[in-house]
C-alpha positions in Angstrom: 15.0 -24.1 28.2 12.8 -24.0 31.2 10.1 -26.6 31.8 7.6 -23.8 32.2 8.4 -22.5 28.6 8.1 -26.0 27.1 4.7 -26.4 28.8 3.6 -23.0 27.5 4.6 -23.9 24.0 2.6 -27.1 24.3 -0.4 -25.2 25.7 -0.3 -22.8 22.7 -0.1 -25.7 20.3 3.4 -24.7 19.2 5.1 -27.9 20.3 4.3 -31.5 20.8 5.9 -34.1 23.0 5.6 -37.8 23.7 5.0 -39.0 27.2 6.8 -41.7 29.0 4.9 -44.2 31.2 5.8 -42.0 34.1 4.4 -38.9 32.4 7.7 -37.3 31.5 7.8 -35.3 28.3 10.2 -36.5 25.6 11.2 -34.4 22.6 12.7 -35.6 19.4 15.3 -33.8 17.3 12.5 -32.0 15.4 11.1 -30.7 18.8 14.5 -29.4 19.7 14.8 -27.6 16.4 11.2 -26.3 16.8 12.1 -24.8 20.2 15.2 -23.1 18.8 13.0 -21.6 16.1 10.3 -20.5 18.6 13.0 -18.9 20.7 14.2 -16.8 17.7 10.6 -15.7 17.0 10.0 -14.7 20.6 13.3 -12.9 20.7 12.1 -10.9 17.7 9.3 -9.7 19.8 6.5 -11.7 18.2 3.5 -12.7 20.2 2.2 -16.3 20.5 -0.7 -15.4 18.2 1.6 -14.1 15.5 3.9 -17.2 15.9 0.9 -19.5 15.6 0.0 -17.8 12.3 3.6 -18.5 11.0 3.5 -22.3 11.9 1.9 -23.4 8.6 5.0 -22.1 6.8 7.2 -24.3 9.0 5.0 -27.4 8.9 3.9 -27.2 5.2 6.3 -25.0 3.3 4.9 -23.7 0.0 4.8 -20.5 -1.9 1.4 -19.6 -0.4 2.5 -20.3 3.2 5.8 -18.6 2.6 4.1 -15.5 1.2 1.7 -15.4 4.1 4.5 -15.7 6.7 6.5 -13.0 4.8 3.5 -10.6 4.8 2.9 -11.2 8.5 6.5 -10.6 9.4 6.5 -7.4 7.4 3.3 -6.3 9.2 5.0 -6.9 12.6 8.1 -5.0 11.5 5.9 -2.0 10.4 4.1 -2.1 13.8 7.4 -2.1 15.6 8.8 0.7 13.4 5.7 2.8 14.2 6.1 2.0 17.9 9.7 3.0 17.9 8.8 6.3 16.1 6.3 7.0 18.9 8.8 6.3 21.6 11.3 8.5 19.9 8.8 11.4 19.8 8.0 10.8 23.5 11.8 10.8 24.3 12.2 14.1 22.4 9.3 15.6 24.4 10.8 14.5 27.7 14.2 15.9 26.7 12.5 19.2 25.9 10.9 19.3 29.4 14.1 18.4 31.1 15.9 21.2 29.1 13.2 23.7 29.9 13.4 22.8 33.6 17.2 23.0 33.6 17.0 26.4 32.0 14.4 27.6 34.4 16.5 26.4 37.4 19.6 28.1 36.0 17.9 31.5 35.7 
């Protein structure tokens, strides 16, 4: 994990550290686990804003926070599915243009 990423997580309010007398950041086991969790969320393509909305489920697990996190993740999945569908249509259009150009050049 880069120092830059850790600082970013702190700036976004996603991670807390303790400081030594020399100003060095120290993270406990909980911080290490939090970073691993954050990395999984970012790897899933979630934005910082979305991740921040999921933190209550991590910090205070309950049926309500769990339901809220589930709904937010489902919304993000639906957005991604729609984006993929749009990209697929764009790819199909590009393939048609390439095929038409190839046919034109062959004739």
